C-alpha positions in Angstrom: -31.7 -25.8 -10.0 -29.9 -27.3 -12.9 -27.0 -29.6 -11.7 -24.9 -28.7 -14.8 -25.2 -25.1 -13.8 -24.0 -25.9 -10.3 -21.1 -28.0 -11.6 -20.1 -25.1 -14.0 -20.3 -22.6 -11.1 -18.2 -24.9 -8.9 -15.5 -25.2 -11.5 -15.4 -21.5 -12.1 -15.3 -20.7 -8.4 -12.5 -23.3 -7.9 -10.5 -21.8 -10.8 -11.0 -18.3 -9.4 -9.9 -19.4 -6.0 -6.8 -21.0 -7.4 -6.0 -17.8 -9.4 -6.5 -15.7 -6.2 -4.2 -17.9 -4.2 -1.5 -18.1 -6.9 -1.6 -14.4 -7.6 -1.5 -13.6 -3.9 1.6 -15.7 -3.5 3.1 -14.1 -6.6 2.6 -10.6 -5.2 4.0 -11.5 -1.8 7.1 -13.1 -3.5 7.5 -9.9 -5.6 8.2 -7.9 -2.4 11.1 -10.1 -1.2 13.8 -9.6 -3.7 13.3 -6.4 -5.8 17.1 -5.6 -6.0 18.1 -8.4 -8.4 15.0 -7.6 -10.5 16.0 -3.9 -10.7 19.6 -4.8 -11.6 18.4 -7.1 -14.4 16.1 -4.3 -15.7 18.9 -1.7 -15.7 21.2 -4.2 -17.5 18.6 -4.9 -20.1 18.1 -1.1 -20.6 21.8 -0.8 -21.3 21.5 -2.9 -24.4 19.0 -2.9 -27.2 15.5 -1.6 -26.4 13.2 -4.3 -25.3 10.0 -5.0 -27.1 7.2 -5.9 -24.8 5.4 -9.0 -26.0 1.7 -9.2 -25.2 0.0 -12.5 -24.2 -3.6 -13.5 -23.7 -3.7 -11.9 -20.3 -2.6 -8.5 -21.7 -5.4 -8.8 -24.3 -8.0 -9.6 -21.6 -6.9 -6.7 -19.4 -6.9 -4.4 -22.4 -10.4 -5.4 -23.4 -11.8 -5.1 -19.9 -10.0 -2.5 -17.8 -8.2 -0.8 -20.7 -11.5 -0.2 -22.4 -13.3 1.1 -19.3 -10.6 3.1 -17.6 -8.1 3.8 -20.5 -4.4 3.0 -20.8 -3.6 5.3 -17.8 -5.1 2.7 -15.5 -2.1 0.4 -16.0 0.4 3.2 -15.1 -1.6 4.3 -12.1 -1.8 0.7 -10.8 1.9 0.1 -11.4 2.6 3.2 -9.3 0.2 2.2 -6.5 1.7 -1.3 -6.3 5.2 0.2 -6.4 4.4 2.4 -3.4 3.0 -0.6 -1.6 6.3 -2.4 -2.0 5.4 -4.6 -5.0 7.7 -3.9 -7.9 7.9 -7.0 -10.1 7.3 -6.3 -13.7 4.2 -8.5 -14.0 2.6 -7.3 -10.8 0.0 -5.1 -12.6 -0.9 -8.1 -14.8 -1.4 -10.4 -11.8 -3.3 -7.7 -9.9 -5.6 -7.1 -12.9 -6.3 -10.8 -13.4 -7.0 -11.3 -9.6 -9.3 -8.3 -9.6 -11.1 -9.6 -12.7 -11.4 -13.1 -11.2 -12.8 -11.7 -7.9 -15.3 -9.6 -9.8 -16.5 -12.6 -11.8 -16.7 -14.7 -8.6 -18.8 -12.2 -6.7 -21.1 -11.5 -9.6 -21.5 -15.2 -10.5 -22.2 -16.0 -6.8 -24.9 -13.4 -6.8 -26.4 -14.7 -10.0 -26.5 -18.3 -8.6 -27.9 -17.1 -5.2 -30.7 -15.2 -6.8 -31.5 -17.7 -9.6 -35.1 -17.6 -10.5 -35.7 -14.2 -8.8 -36.7 -10.9 -10.2 -34.7 -9.7 -13.2 -34.1 -6.2 -11.7 -32.9 -7.7 -8.4 -30.5 -10.0 -10.2 -29.1 -7.2 -12.3 -28.5 -5.0 -9.2 -26.9 -7.9 -7.4 -24.6 -8.7 -10.4 -23.6 -5.0 -10.8 -23.0 -4.8 -7.1 -20.8 -7.8 -7.2 -18.7 -6.3 -10.0 -18.3 -3.0 -8.2 -17.5 -4.7 -4.9 -15.1 -7.1 -6.5 -13.2 -4.1 -8.1 -12.9 -2.0 -5.0 -12.0 -4.6 -2.4 -8.6 -5.4 -4.0 -8.0 -1.6 -4.2 -8.6 -1.4 -0.5 -6.2 -4.2 0.1 -3.5 -2.4 -2.0 -4.3 0.8 -0.1 -3.8 -0.9 3.2 -0.4 -2.4 2.0 0.6 1.1 0.8 -0.3 2.7 4.1 1.7 0.1 6.1 4.7 0.5 3.7 4.5 4.3 4.1 4.4 4.1 7.9 7.4 1.8 7.9 9.4 4.2 5.7 8.4 7.2 7.8 9.3 5.4 11.1 12.7 4.4 9.7 13.8 7.8 8.2 15.0 9.6 11.4 17.2 6.8 12.6 18.5 6.2 9.1 19.5 9.9 8.6 21.2 9.9 12.0 23.3 6.9 11.2 24.0 8.3 7.7 25.3 11.5 9.3 27.5 9.5 11.7 29.0 7.5 8.8 29.6 10.6 6.7 31.3 12.3 9.6 33.7 9.3 9.8 35.0 10.2 6.3 33.2 7.9 3.9 31.8 9.1 0.6 28.0 9.4 0.1 27.7 6.2 -1.9 29.8 4.2 0.6 27.9 5.7 3.5 24.5 4.8 2.0 25.7 1.2 1.3 27.1 0.9 4.9 23.8 2.2 6.4 21.8 -0.2 4.3 23.9 -3.1 5.5 23.3 -2.1 9.1 19.6 -1.4 8.8 18.5 -4.2 6.4 17.2 -6.3 9.3 15.7 -3.5 11.3 14.2 -1.3 8.6 14.2 -3.5 5.4 11.8 -1.3 3.5 13.9 1.8 3.6 17.1 -0.2 3.1 15.7 -1.6 -0.1 14.8 1.8 -1.4 18.4 3.1 -0.8 19.7 -0.1 -2.4 17.7 0.5 -5.5 18.9 4.2 -5.6 22.5 3.1 -5.2 22.2 0.5 -8.0 20.8 3.2 -10.3 23.8 5.5 -9.5 26.3 2.6 -10.1 24.6 1.8 -13.4 25.4 5.3 -14.6 22.3 7.2 -13.6 22.7 10.8 -12.3 22.3 10.9 -8.5 19.7 13.6 -8.6 17.6 11.6 -11.0 18.0 8.4 -8.9 16.8 10.4 -5.8 13.8 11.6 -7.8 13.0 8.0 -8.8 13.2 7.1 -5.1 10.9 9.9 -4.1 8.4 8.8 -6.9 8.5 5.2 -5.8 7.8 6.0 -2.2 5.5 9.0 -2.7 6.8 10.6 0.5 7.4 14.3 0.8 10.0 13.6 3.5 12.2 11.6 1.1 11.7 14.2 -1.5 13.0 16.8 0.9 15.9 14.6 1.9 16.8 14.1 -1.8 16.7 17.9 -2.4 18.8 18.6 0.6 21.5 16.0 -0.4 21.6 17.3 -4.0 21.9 20.9 -2.8 24.6 20.0 -0.3 26.7 18.3 -3.0 26.2 21.1 -5.4 27.1 24.0 -3.0 29.7 22.1 -0.9 27.9 22.5 2.4 28.3 20.1 5.4 26.0 17.2 4.6 26.5 15.5 8.0 25.2 18.5 10.0 22.4 19.0 7.5 21.3 15.4 8.1 21.3 15.9 11.8 19.1 18.9 11.5 16.8 17.0 9.1 16.4 14.1 11.5 15.6 16.4 14.4 13.0 18.1 12.2 11.5 14.7 11.4 11.2 13.8 15.0 9.6 17.1 15.9 7.1 16.6 13.0 6.3 13.1 14.3 5.8 14.4 17.8 3.5 17.1 16.5 1.5 14.6 14.5 1.1 12.4 17.6 0.0 15.4 19.7 -2.5 16.3 17.0 -3.8 12.7 16.9 -4.2 12.8 20.7 -6.1 16.1 20.6 -8.5 14.6 18.0 -9.1 11.5 20.2 -11.3 13.4 22.5 -13.6 14.5 19.7 -13.7 11.1 18.2 -14.7 9.5 21.5 -17.8 11.7 21.8 -19.9 9.5 19.4 -19.2 6.1 21.1 -19.7 7.6 24.5 -23.1 9.1 23.6 -24.2 5.9 21.7 -22.9 3.2 24.0 -21.6 4.3 27.3 -24.2 7.0 28.4 -27.3 4.8 27.7 -25.8 2.0 29.9 -24.9 4.5 32.6 -28.4 5.9 32.6 -29.9 2.5 32.9 -27.6 1.6 35.8 -28.3 4.9 37.6 -31.9 5.5 36.9 -33.3 2.0 36.7 -33.2 1.2 40.4 -35.1 4.4 41.3 -37.7 3.8 38.6 -38.2 0.2 39.7 -38.6 1.3 43.4 -41.1 4.0 42.3 -43.1 1.6 40.3 -43.1 -1.0 43.1 -44.3 1.6 45.6 -47.0 2.9 43.3 -48.4 -0.3 41.8 -47.0 -3.0 44.0 -49.7 -2.6 46.8 
């Protein structure tokens, strides 16, 4: 193999690894402090409209992913990253560059590994590396989104209970949400951040109904959408919000219990395949093998 080819592949792989590590650190840092970033964005929107300046990375992503999937790909990835808890403005750019680097790394590795082989096999390996390099980061984002969603769902009943208690003490809705966020930021930081962002939008002049709709869109949870609709209707018609929140938290706990019971009921069906494939053959060997060995010894051992 040509040593210059090996050196070039080593340099590209090292650069891709550095990009993956740097981008991963960037995405993890983007989850830590979204509140100040949202405040800065709202303050910027209050002035003159901002003009987005494209750099070389935007051009590369537009030529690659934008050409293949269209401009809607960037909006969809932004929404997916937002629902995974990653909300920094350049998160889509970093995600796209990391995905592109990972695709090139896998396809380049397959090309070097099969150097000198059949052309058809090399093409299949390179295409497989590109496809695998695209879908593996998507699975990572899907895992982060699922974990973020589970954290929000688990925190919602306790948060609504505490919110109803604080509202019953005489505080306004905005003050109650701020107080609840202060109490729950160490126990349920994900949901506390969502309520913080919603409160900041309201304080910046946004209508509360629109802010709740933005919160429901960021999370993608039907429970939060129902909570937003209930709070808006309670404020509009003057009904008791504290009692409504208690009923809502009870319904969430009932729904969670029913989901757990459904998962337990499905566990028996899911256990059939591992039992048939792994446990029953071993059981048959343990039960039948001694008798078979004794029969063979008595018949052919003399």
